[in-house]
C-alpha positions as CSV (number, residue, x, y, z in Angstrom):
1,M,-15.6,-7.0,36.7
2,S,-13.3,-5.4,39.2
3,V,-10.8,-2.6,38.5
4,H,-7.9,-5.0,39.3
5,T,-9.2,-7.5,36.7
6,R,-9.5,-4.8,34.1
7,I,-6.0,-3.6,34.7
8,E,-4.7,-7.1,34.4
9,G,-6.5,-7.6,31.1
10,L,-5.1,-4.4,29.7
11,G,-1.6,-5.4,30.8
12,A,-2.0,-8.8,29.2
13,R,-3.1,-7.3,25.9
14,A,-0.2,-4.7,26.0
15,I,2.3,-7.5,26.6
16,A,0.8,-9.6,23.8
17,A,0.9,-6.6,21.5
18,S,4.6,-5.9,22.3
19,H,5.5,-9.6,21.7
20,A,3.6,-9.5,18.3
21,G,5.5,-6.3,17.4
22,A,8.8,-7.9,18.2
23,R,7.9,-10.9,16.1
24,L,6.9,-8.6,13.2
25,F,10.2,-6.8,13.4
26,V,12.1,-10.1,13.3
27,I,10.1,-11.4,10.3
28,G,10.6,-8.0,8.5
29,A,14.4,-8.1,9.1
30,K,14.6,-11.7,8.0
31,S,12.5,-11.0,4.9
32,L,14.8,-8.1,3.9
33,R,17.9,-10.3,4.5
34,G,16.2,-13.0,2.4
35,V,16.1,-10.5,-0.5
36,F,19.9,-10.6,-0.6
37,D,20.2,-14.3,0.2
38,R,18.1,-15.3,-2.8
39,D,16.9,-18.6,-1.3
40,Y,13.6,-18.4,-3.2
41,P,12.9,-20.5,-6.3
42,K,14.1,-19.3,-9.7
43,G,11.4,-17.3,-11.5
44,E,9.4,-16.8,-8.3
45,V,9.9,-13.0,-8.3
46,A,8.7,-12.8,-11.9
47,R,5.6,-14.9,-11.0
48,Q,4.8,-12.7,-8.0
49,M,5.3,-9.5,-10.1
50,Y,2.6,-10.8,-12.4
51,V,0.3,-11.6,-9.5
52,V,0.9,-8.2,-7.9
53,G,1.1,-6.0,-11.0
54,N,-0.8,-7.5,-13.9
55,K,-3.7,-8.9,-11.9
56,S,-4.1,-5.6,-10.0
57,L,-3.8,-3.3,-13.0
58,L,-7.5,-3.4,-14.2
59,F,-8.8,-3.0,-10.6
60,I,-6.6,0.0,-10.0
61,A,-7.1,1.5,-13.4
62,I,-10.9,1.5,-13.1
63,T,-10.9,2.8,-9.5
64,M,-8.4,5.6,-10.1
65,G,-10.1,6.6,-13.4
66,F,-13.5,7.1,-11.6
67,L,-11.8,8.7,-8.6
68,G,-10.1,11.2,-10.9
69,M,-13.3,12.1,-12.7
70,V,-15.3,12.5,-9.4
71,M,-12.6,14.6,-7.8
72,V,-12.3,17.0,-10.8
73,I,-16.1,17.4,-11.2
74,Q,-16.6,18.1,-7.5
75,S,-13.6,20.4,-7.2
76,G,-14.7,22.2,-10.4
77,H,-18.2,22.8,-9.0
78,Q,-16.8,24.2,-5.8
79,L,-14.4,26.5,-7.6
80,N,-17.2,27.8,-9.8
81,R,-19.3,28.7,-6.7
82,V,-16.4,30.5,-5.1
83,T,-14.2,32.1,-7.7
84,G,-15.2,30.7,-11.1
85,D,-11.5,30.4,-12.0
86,L,-10.6,26.8,-13.1
87,S,-7.1,27.6,-14.4
88,Q,-5.4,25.9,-11.5
89,L,-7.7,22.9,-11.3
90,G,-5.4,20.6,-13.3
91,P,-2.0,21.6,-11.8
92,Q,-3.3,21.4,-8.2
93,F,-5.0,18.1,-9.0
94,L,-1.8,16.6,-10.3
95,K,0.2,17.9,-7.4
96,L,-2.2,16.4,-4.9
97,F,-2.3,13.1,-6.7
98,I,1.5,12.7,-6.9
99,Q,2.1,13.6,-3.3
100,E,-0.9,12.0,-1.6
101,F,-3.8,10.2,-3.3
102,A,-2.1,8.0,-5.9
103,P,0.4,6.2,-3.7
104,T,-1.9,6.0,-0.7
105,I,-5.1,4.8,-2.5
106,T,-3.1,2.4,-4.7
107,A,-1.5,0.9,-1.5
108,L,-4.9,0.6,0.2
109,M,-6.2,-1.3,-2.8
110,L,-3.1,-3.6,-2.9
111,S,-3.7,-4.2,0.8
112,T,-7.1,-5.7,0.1
113,R,-6.1,-7.7,-2.9
114,V,-2.4,-8.6,-2.6
115,G,-2.2,-8.5,1.2
116,A,-5.1,-10.9,1.6
117,G,-3.6,-13.2,-1.0
118,I,-0.2,-13.4,0.7
119,A,-1.8,-14.0,4.1
120,A,-4.1,-16.7,2.7
121,E,-1.3,-18.5,0.8
122,V,1.2,-18.4,3.6
123,G,-1.5,-19.2,6.2
124,S,-2.7,-22.2,4.3
125,M,0.9,-23.5,4.2
126,K,1.2,-22.9,7.9
127,V,-1.9,-24.7,9.0
128,T,-1.1,-27.7,6.7
129,E,2.4,-27.9,8.2
130,Q,4.2,-27.1,4.9
131,I,6.1,-24.3,6.8
132,D,7.4,-26.9,9.2
133,A,8.5,-29.1,6.2
134,L,10.4,-26.1,4.8
135,R,12.3,-25.7,8.1
136,L,13.1,-29.4,8.3
137,S,14.5,-29.1,4.8
138,G,16.8,-26.3,6.0
139,I,14.9,-23.5,4.2
140,T,14.0,-20.3,5.9
141,P,10.3,-19.6,5.3
142,T,10.7,-15.8,5.3
143,S,13.4,-16.0,2.6
144,Y,11.5,-18.6,0.6
145,L,8.0,-17.1,0.8
146,I,8.1,-13.5,1.8
147,A,11.3,-12.2,0.2
148,P,10.1,-12.7,-3.5
149,R,6.7,-11.1,-2.7
150,L,8.6,-8.2,-1.1
151,L,10.6,-7.7,-4.2
152,A,7.5,-7.9,-6.4
153,C,5.6,-5.4,-4.3
154,L,8.6,-3.0,-4.3
155,S,8.9,-3.0,-8.1
156,M,5.2,-3.2,-9.1
157,G,3.9,-1.0,-6.4
158,S,5.9,2.0,-7.8
159,I,4.9,1.2,-11.3
160,L,1.2,0.9,-10.4
161,T,1.4,4.2,-8.6
162,V,2.7,5.9,-11.8
163,I,0.0,4.3,-13.8
164,A,-2.6,5.4,-11.3
165,I,-1.4,9.0,-11.6
166,V,-1.5,8.9,-15.4
167,I,-5.0,7.4,-15.6
168,A,-6.5,9.6,-12.9
169,F,-5.0,12.8,-14.5
170,T,-6.2,11.8,-18.0
171,A,-9.7,10.9,-16.8
172,G,-9.8,14.2,-14.8
173,G,-8.8,16.2,-17.9
174,I,-11.5,14.6,-20.0
175,S,-14.1,15.3,-17.3
176,A,-12.9,19.0,-17.0
177,W,-13.2,19.4,-20.8
178,S,-16.5,17.7,-21.1
179,V,-18.3,19.2,-18.0
180,F,-16.7,22.6,-17.7
181,G,-15.3,23.2,-21.2
182,L,-11.8,23.7,-19.7
183,N,-9.1,23.8,-22.3
184,P,-7.0,20.6,-22.1
185,T,-3.8,22.7,-22.4
186,A,-4.8,24.5,-19.3
187,F,-5.6,21.3,-17.4
188,F,-2.6,19.2,-18.4
189,D,-0.1,21.6,-16.8
190,S,2.6,20.3,-14.5
191,S,4.1,23.6,-13.5
192,M,2.9,23.3,-9.9
193,V,4.7,20.0,-9.3
194,R,7.9,20.4,-7.3
195,T,10.7,18.0,-6.4
196,Y,9.2,17.8,-2.9
197,D,6.0,16.3,-4.3
198,I,7.8,13.6,-6.3
199,V,10.1,12.7,-3.5
200,I,7.3,12.4,-0.9
201,G,5.2,10.4,-3.3
202,S,8.0,8.1,-4.1
203,V,8.9,7.5,-0.5
204,K,5.3,6.7,0.4
205,A,5.0,4.3,-2.5
206,L,8.2,2.4,-1.5
207,S,7.3,2.4,2.2
208,Y,3.8,1.0,1.6
209,S,5.3,-1.6,-0.7
210,L,7.6,-2.7,2.1
211,A,4.9,-2.8,4.7
212,I,2.2,-4.7,2.9
213,P,4.1,-8.0,2.2
214,I,5.8,-8.0,5.5
215,I,2.6,-7.5,7.6
216,S,0.6,-9.9,5.4
217,G,3.3,-12.6,5.6
218,F,3.6,-12.1,9.3
219,C,-0.2,-12.6,9.6
220,G,0.0,-15.8,7.5
221,L,2.9,-17.2,9.6
222,E,0.9,-16.5,12.8
223,A,-2.2,-18.5,11.5
224,R,-3.4,-21.2,13.8
225,G,-5.9,-24.0,13.4
226,G,-7.6,-24.8,10.2
227,S,-9.5,-22.8,7.6
228,E,-10.9,-20.5,10.3
229,G,-7.4,-19.6,11.3
230,V,-6.5,-18.8,7.7
231,G,-9.6,-16.6,7.4
232,T,-8.6,-14.8,10.6
233,A,-5.1,-14.3,9.3
234,T,-6.4,-12.9,6.0
235,T,-8.7,-10.4,7.8
236,S,-5.8,-9.4,10.1
237,A,-3.5,-8.8,7.1
238,V,-6.0,-6.5,5.4
239,I,-6.7,-4.5,8.5
240,G,-3.0,-4.4,9.6
241,S,-1.7,-3.4,6.1
242,S,-4.3,-0.8,5.7
243,F,-3.6,0.7,9.1
244,A,0.1,0.7,8.4
245,V,-0.5,2.5,5.1
246,L,-2.5,5.3,6.9
247,L,0.1,5.5,9.7
248,L,3.0,5.7,7.3
249,D,1.1,8.3,5.3
250,F,0.7,10.5,8.3
251,M,4.3,10.1,9.5
252,I,5.9,10.7,6.1
253,S,3.7,13.7,5.4
254,G,4.5,15.1,8.8
255,I,8.3,14.5,8.5
256,G,8.2,16.0,5.0
257,L,6.6,19.2,6.2
258,M,9.0,19.5,9.1
259,V,12.1,18.9,7.0
260,F,11.2,20.6,3.7
261,G,8.6,23.0,4.9
262,G,6.0,21.8,2.3
263,G,8.0,22.2,-0.9
264,V,11.3,22.4,-2.7
């Protein structure tokens, strides 16, 4: 393959990526507008909240509980080797989970479960021409399909993040007490948490909750062909949503450090 051919291939992929980015931006803008237009069926937001929140609760609770236990045990062993002082284990654990781990890991888990579900459902409607039928009926697909899922993710994503913090912190406290004999009063201490941590964690949770349904819905609307196209759209939704979560995590953390200097 010649250099000229390779350059042409790179250029074609760059143009295709820019076009996809433009379509994603348009779908995101239309989905946000659809939230205010309320063209979706009555009760659809509540149904999607059940799908996003209730059906994800056990998955997130078990994962965050085990993660909290593992992190506390590993951190406690490392502190015992270095200083032997575990008095700051709980406060620092809570600070880190509020600011970073709880919103990010919860969003990554929602990307795999909720994002895949949105892409599969919308993609199936696309390949069976139900999306075209909606357009012929004068209904905007983004308002009808993505907007209620966006509202559900915004509300339930934040709630699931709070639940994840509570479960991980509780499981970590039990582990610290049972493994290291640490007094629960010393572990369950929120004195290290600052306004900065809460603000950054909240911004991350809301940003992730915006990105997941928009990217997943976009992948579903881009589905082509039959069942194979739906499978490709589902895979793209999981990868794209997960990448967006990590990218937003990096950007929000960086901006927070530049603006607030790491704490308020």
